[in-house]
C-alpha positions, 0 to 999 in steps of 0.5 A: 371390714369383716363380716359374720353370718348371723342368720343361718338355718341348719338341718334342725330347721326340720326340712327347711334348712339344708346346712349340715352342722358337721359341714358348717365350720369348714365352710365358714373358716374356708370363706375366711370367717371366724364366727357364725350364728345358728338361728333355726326356726322356733327351736334350739334343737341343734344348738349344742351340736352346733356349738361343739362342732364350731369350737372343735374347728376353732370357729366361734359359735353364736347361739340364737333362734329365729322365733315366731311372734304372735300377732296378738298374744300367745293365748289367742288362737283364732283363725285366721287372725292369729296365723299372721305371726312374724319372725324375729332373730334372737342371739344370746349375748351371755348366760342370762340371754341363753336362759331367757331364750330357752324360756322364750322358745319353751313357752312358745311351745307349751303355751303359744303353739298355734300352727307354729310355736309363738311367743308374744311381746309381753313375754319378750319384755320380761325375758329380753335381758342378755339377748340381741334382737334382729328384725329378721327377713321379709317375714319380720315384724317390720318388713311384713307391715312395710309390704302392706304399706303400713309405715306407721305400723312398722314404726310403732313395731320398731319402737316397741322392740327397741323399748323391749330390748334397748336401742343398743340391742335391737338391730334393723336387719337388711337382706339382699337376695335379688328380690325387687320387693326386698329392695323397696322394703330395705329403703323403708327400713333404712328410713325407720332406722334413721328416724328412730336412731336404730342400728342396722345389720346386714345378713344373708338368710342362709338355708344352704352352704353353696349356691349349687345347693339351692335345688336341695333346699327346694327338695327339702321344702317339697318333702316337708310340705308333701308337694313336688319340686317346682310347685309354685310358691314353695321354692325360693325365688332366687339362688342367693340364700347360701353362705356368702363370703365376706367379699360377696357381702361387702359387694352387696352392701358397699353402700352400707359398711356400718351394716357389715361392721355391726355383724362383727360387733354383735359377734364380739358381744356374744360370749355364751359357753355351754357348761359341760360335765358339771352335774345338776342332780336334784337333792334327795331329802332323806325321810329321817332328816339325816345326811344323804351319805349316812342315809345311803350307807344305812340303806345299803347295810339294811339291804344286805342284812335283809338279803342275807336273812332271806337266804338270797346272799351269803354273809361273806367278807368279799360282799362287804368289801365290794359294797364298801368300795362301791359306796366310796366311789359313789360318794367321791364322784358325787352320785349319792343323790343319784342312787337315792333318787333311783332307789326312791322311785323304784321303791315307790313303784314296788310299794304300789304293786307296779311290776319292776324289771330286774334292771337293764344296762350297766347299772346291773353291775352295781352291788349297791344297786342290788342292795337298794332294790334298784336291780334284782341281780346279784353282780358278784354271783355272775361276775359283773363289774361295777366299773361298767356302771360307774368308772372313777377314771371316766366321769359319766352318769351311771346307766340305770335303765328301769323297766316298768310294766308298760300299763303303769309306767306313766304312774312312776313318771307322775310320782317323780314330777310330783316329788321334784316339781313338774317344771323339773321333769321332762321326757326326752326328744329323739329325731327321726332321720332320713335313712337310705330307703326313706330318703329314696321314697321321700325324694322320689315323691318330691321329684314327682315319680309315681309310687310304683317307680319309687317302690321299685327302686327302694326295694333294690336297696339291700335290707341292712340296718344303717345302710347308706346310699353309697353302700347300697350302690356297692352291694346291689349290682341291679341298683347300680345298673339302674343308676348307670342306665337311667338318668332319672334314677341317677338323679334320684339316688344323688339327691337321696345321698345328699339328704340321707342322715338328716333329721326329718321329724322330732318325736318323744324318746320311748323311755328317756326322762330328765330330772333337774335341780332347778326348773329344766328350762334354765338348762334345756329348752323344752317343747310339748307333746300332748301337754308333756314337756319334752327336752329340745336336746336329745339324750346324749346332749342332756347327759353331756350337760350334766342332767340326770337322765333316766330311761323309764322303759315300758316292758310288755313282758313285765305285765305278762309276768304280773298277770300270770303270777296273779292268775297262778295265785288263785290256785296257789296263794303262796306262789312267788315268781321272785322265789323260784329256783333259777336252776329248775331242771324242768325249765331248762329241759323245756328250753333244750327242746326248743319250746320257747315260743312266747318267751322274752328274748327267746322266741324267734325261730333262730333262737329256738334252734340255738337253744336245742343245740346249746341245751342250757342248764343254768342262767349263764347259758341263757345269758350266752344265748341272748348275747350270741344271737345278734348280728356280729356275734352270731358268727361265733355260735358254731365255735362256741357250741363246738368248744362247749361240747368239747372243752378239752379241745380249747386252746388258750393263747395264754393260760390265764385266759381260761378263768376269763373265757372258760364259761363261754367256751373260749369265746369273747362274748361280753364287754366285761371279758375284754376289760378283764383281759386288759386287767389280767394280762396287762395290769390295767385298772378296771376303770382304764380297761373300761375306757379302752373297751369303749374306744374299741367298741367305737372303732377309734382306730388312731386311739386304739393304735396308741393304746396297743403300745401300752397294752403290749408293754403291760403284757410284757411286764406280766410275762406274756409273749409279744406274739401272744399279746399281739394276737390277743389284742387283735382278737379283742379289737375285732370282738369288742365292737360286737361284745355284749354288756354282761350286766344287760345280758344277766338282767335279760336272762332273769326275765327270760328265765321267769317267762320260761319257768311260768310256761313250763310249770303254769303254761295255761296261766302264762299263755293266757297272760301272753295272749292278752298282751298281744290282743289285736296282733293276729299274727302273734295270737295265731302263733301262740294258739298254734303253740298251745295246740302242740301242747294239747291245750285248746283255745275255745271260741268266745262264749257270752256265758263263759268268756271274760273281757280278755282271754281266760283260763277255763279248766284245762283250756283257754277261752277267747275274750269277748273284747277280742271280737271285731265290732263288739268293743270293750265297753259292751264286752265289759257289760256282758260280763258284769251283767252275767256275774250279777244276774246269772248266765244268759238262758238263751238268745232272747234272754241275752237281748232283753238283758243287754238291750240298749247297750249293743247294736245289730252289728255287735250282735251279728259279730257275737253270733258269727264268731260262735259266742252264742253257740251255747243257745242251741240255734244254728249261727245262720238263723240267729244272725238272720233274726238279729236285726228284727229281734233288736228292733222288737226289743227296742220297741217294747216298754222297758218299764213294763218288762222290768215290772213283770220279770218277777212274774215270769221267773216263776213260770219259766222265764221270758219266753212267753213275753218275748219269742223270736221266730227264727228263719228256716235256714241251713247252718253255714258251710264249714268254710264260711264258718271259718271265714267269719271266725277269721274276719271277726276274731282274727284267727280260725277257731273251730278248725283251719282250712288246712287241717286236712293237709298238715301231714302233706305239707310237712312231708313236702318240706314247706317252710312256714311264712313266719319262719321265712320272715324271721330268717330273712329279717335276721339276715340268716337267709338270703333273698336268693334262696329257693324255698317252698311254702304251702297254704290256701290261696285267699285271693288273686288279682291280675295286672297288665305289664308294660309289655302287654303281658299278664302277671298275677298277685296272689295271697297265700295263707298257711298255718302261721301267717300269709305272704304275697305270691308274685307270678310273672307272665312266664310262670303264669302261663303254666300255672294259671289253672292252679291259681284259683281261690280256695286251692291248697298249693305247694309253691316254690320260689324265692322270697323277699321281705319288703318294708311296710308302707307305714312306719308302724306296719309290718314288713311284707313277705313276698314270694317270686313264684317259679313253680306250684302244684296242688297239695293232696289232702291227707289220707287220699289215694293220691297222697297214699301212692308212695313207693313201697320201699320209702321209709319214714325219716329225714331225706337229704339230697346231696348235689354238686352245689351243696356237697361242701355243706354236708359236714356242717349239715351232719353237725346240725343233725347230731345236735337234734337227737331223736327217733327219726332216721336220716337218709342221704341221696347222692344225686351224682351216684344215684345212691340212697344211703342210710346214715347209720347210728344217727337218729334225729328229732325232725324239729322245725329249727333243724329242718330250717337250718338244713334247708338253709345249708342244702337248699329248700328243695333238697330236704324232705320228711317222710312219715311212716 
């Protein structure tokens, strides 16, 4: 008889389907079936993935969807009438059916969305061809009416659907899940089928693959609805919603064999295949009406001539040969329109003054792209390979990721939509998946565990990107112990393991845009995000279907560069960032000193330390730094630096490798180097080498073993010894998974260098633009102000007579903007500035009130006063703040017309003082600490000072680690959470908690010069430290640090310190601070213990990388001897000290000042 499942929900029925697509084919074939349908709720998200998985396993895929049908029309959206939608199963019979289903699902989102994406009968009527419809479950249009005893209504609905789809394409669906009401509905459905001569079909509403997974489905439902397991009304009433075998279905429907047979008939009728590989690029129309290929060639020739004329490129045969070869490949592979389209919208952006990046991705390896103005990097100069962009031996789309100024990216997308048609352009979907920690938290909530219980377990999961539950249990002994000892935790982790990796929610890809030759829904269904069309398939799938996918990235640093360049041009109109010399010595000297805070890709603490050792002197060095400072390649840094310092010591397995690896110290850093090794040693073409490189990077072990034989044979023909070929192949296999795209590195390096050049030569303008780009991010603002302070540049407080809306350069300093002041807002800040520019500076508090009346309120005024923006009026902040409310009320009550008419009279006699005078209360000025507190509250940073200003030397001598450095090192995985560190700062708050053992522990917030962290003081430590932990105390605290993920997705990770000891910090210059041993000399002091002596050689290597003026002293704990390191003087930079503490332990590194 046979049976085929035609009603099945995958994981893409988000949180309402527990069937993993990867597991479906095996389950289907294992049960003796050779076909299966996908019918996710209202979407086609997983259709292509489902199709590919089934075909790979020899199972016939049937593409479908369980759509929602509006009770009236898609346009009707009134509560509650239009919430009573019905379900309808639609299956694609052929390509026309797929296109119609795509249109139905798309329009349901873009026009019919109301709680759910809904279609209606009118739209179904015009899009029914090629579709087979099933009447669905108890929520179907017939069953819902029958459940209300509306047989006539059900009959009318059945007649309507039969008329829409045709009697041979509309089936009355019967399900038997052990529900009493379902049996009664089935009885009536059979009557309808008999009366109307409609076919019936048997289905099981499959939500999970095995009967034992019923609880998993219930858990998903609880997560999706924000409820807990067992909540009434949310769970399925039986455990029958699984993938039943044909035998089980035959037993259920023994009385209706035709209902089973019809599943096989329907499956045989459905014959739709996705078309992969065929390109569907929109046609570019050259403005001069010429043929596309001719136009492309002329544009490339013109671009080359222009760059030669401007001195950007040499007139050389190798350049002409290169772009000639590239053009032949581009044309032969059918990508002429692709390059013209990209060049067109990039050219549009540049013509409108929209900052465009130098390129990103493998497209930077194309000389044609450079000549067309798509990229801004000469690939010949930097040894970039075209085959990484376009490979004639592997047909796939070029990878052009274009960076635009983040403020104006939308304008370029609008241009593309206008040019090619809004229905030909969409952004791309992406799916948020349940990562290990997120799965633990979601499952814990659904199981009814408290936040504290779940948080405790989630924090035991090691901080590693992509970690699984299985890996977490293997790596964390503490987590493993909890699972073994606590059944509740074991259950939690079992469920988390079952759910991890599943899609949780859909959102819009940050950059992806697709452009098609025909309306996009003919290829891909779309959903909607705030009115913008978004593909229902992710980026990889869109590309597989042959659609033009571009990444339109919004890069903040392009806005920073643009703003800074415009600011520089106010004093130097001829300045052009594009024309700066990328060999500028002063810029590289700045980088070599580690002065890279605020620079693109170069500002982390670890990167600054690398730069001081690398001492870059060319763009290739910046490329190397960017490529090395990543997980994986980081392990090669010490070898790279050692070889770079002593090139003569490098030993190559084959001398031909010297030309390939010489610029990177004998290390494989770039993917292009892997390709070149294959070509030079084994005779591969670049195209074939790129295919193998991709294989290696994806760790396809079986394919790599087969390829190894080809490599060894090719190497032998080229005179490479067998053992050498073996070792080279092994090294490439190891490094290929970490190697960086050199084209990408080159483009990043260009942006990084430009930020560095501006900071070096126009620091004020650059830092001003940078601060404006991070306004509202107090941690970064604080960091950049501190960086400016080290360079002798002040950031002055807001001032109503000096400030702009944002940060501005004022003489030798910067000035805070008014819009940054809490409670003021952009509109009022803009008015203050506009009024001042139009009518002159504000002459006093009274004048400000009169000229801004009606625009601001008391709260805004108090904020301006308390942050210091009105200090120039000559009154104490405390008095102006106290007078603000009554002054605003007075002004509001005055006759505006009279004032306006009399202003001219008073101008002649000295202003408005006689007309309006404020009586200021006789109050003392705020204490200094209160002033600082107001500034911190209102602007996010301290302006007139810092509570720790009097402790800076003491903190430095104590060898404290800044909270910023600590967070960066933990986040990068450079430091272990078991490492002992000392932080220093002011205690902002303290709260206490009673533990389960009825003991007291404390949670405090400590703020240092660059941020803050939470101190966790357990009862044993609190007993000794409690007297020290008072608000306002300046402390040196030692303990182990942890970085915990933020509660919200967009929040920052939280830095916590488990406190062991603490002591008060003595202010600089006090007697206690001055009581140092007379013989103690200034310098860097290292304590060498039994635990760290093995790291001494590496520590000395680090010290030599930081030449400077400070002496180095080694104290050997075992021998009780203090020795001076002769002929070694260092710069006691933050990066060096951080690395030494990492190697030797935080308590074993100190700095003494003379």
